[in-house]
C-alpha positions in Angstrom: 0.0 0.0 0.0 2.7 2.4 1.0 4.9 1.7 -2.1 1.8 2.1 -4.3 1.0 5.5 -2.7 4.5 6.6 -3.3 4.2 5.7 -7.0 0.9 7.7 -7.1 2.3 10.6 -5.3 5.3 10.9 -7.6 3.4 9.8 -10.7 5.7 6.8 -11.3 4.6 4.0 -13.5 6.9 1.2 -12.4 8.5 -0.2 -9.3 11.8 0.2 -11.1 11.4 4.1 -11.1 10.3 3.9 -7.5 13.4 2.1 -6.6 15.5 4.7 -8.5 13.8 7.4 -6.4 14.5 5.6 -3.1 18.1 4.8 -4.1 17.7 1.0 -3.8 18.1 -1.7 -6.4 15.0 -2.7 -8.2 15.3 -6.4 -7.1 15.7 -5.3 -3.5 12.5 -3.3 -3.7 10.7 -6.2 -5.3 11.9 -8.6 -2.5 10.8 -6.1 0.1 7.4 -5.7 -1.5 6.9 -9.5 -1.7 7.9 -9.9 2.0 5.7 -7.0 3.1 8.6 -4.9 4.4 9.5 -1.4 3.5 12.7 0.5 3.0 11.4 2.9 5.7 14.8 4.8 6.2 15.0 5.6 2.5 11.3 6.6 2.4 11.8 9.1 5.4 15.2 10.3 3.9 14.1 10.8 0.3 10.3 11.6 0.5 10.3 14.2 3.0 7.8 16.2 1.2 5.2 13.5 1.4 2.8 13.8 4.4 3.6 10.6 6.5 0.2 10.6 8.0 -1.3 10.1 4.5 1.3 7.7 3.5 1.0 5.4 6.4 -2.7 5.7 7.2 -4.7 2.7 5.9 -8.0 4.7 6.1 -7.1 7.3 3.4 -7.2 5.1 0.3 -9.8 7.3 -1.5 -7.9 10.6 -0.7 -5.6 12.3 -3.0 -1.9 12.6 -2.0 -1.2 15.2 0.8 1.9 17.4 0.7 3.4 18.6 3.9 5.0 21.9 4.4 6.5 21.4 7.8 7.5 17.8 7.1 6.1 16.8 10.6 4.4 13.5 11.2 1.9 12.5 13.8 2.8 10.6 16.9 1.2 7.5 15.7 3.2 7.7 12.4 6.4 8.2 14.2 5.8 5.4 16.7 5.1 3.1 13.7 8.3 4.1 12.0 10.3 3.7 15.3 8.7 0.2 15.9 9.6 -0.9 12.4 13.1 0.3 12.8 13.5 -1.5 16.1 12.0 -4.7 14.7 14.6 -4.6 11.9 17.4 -4.0 14.4 16.3 -7.0 16.6 16.1 -9.2 13.5 19.7 -8.2 12.5 20.9 -8.8 16.0 19.2 -12.3 16.3 20.9 -13.3 12.9 24.2 -12.1 14.2 23.8 -14.1 17.4 22.8 -17.2 15.6 25.8 -16.9 13.4 28.2 -16.5 16.4 26.6 -19.4 18.2 27.0 -21.6 15.1 30.7 -20.6 14.7 31.4 -21.2 18.4 29.9 -24.6 18.3 32.6 -27.2 18.7 30.7 -29.6 16.5 30.6 -27.3 13.6 34.4 -27.4 13.0 35.5 -29.3 9.9 
């Protein structure tokens, strides 16, 4: 939903053009779309003129894109962004911990 709204906002026809706007590889954006994840840091960084309330609110499907002058976002939207960033960080740390545990496992040496 968010990626499609960004395409609408910037009048982009393809995900490839959206990936270019966000500064990510098209295959990375495609993978994130299929997983239901977002390049949220890139969106916040590169789309500061988009009203984040409109972008993240599920109840505004029928509304036109909203511009923001002060680039502020609501508490709910900022909390959503913060939670997503924290979840991503926890996932990364869990993967690092698993990797370290498997490399320290005496049975894993060849």
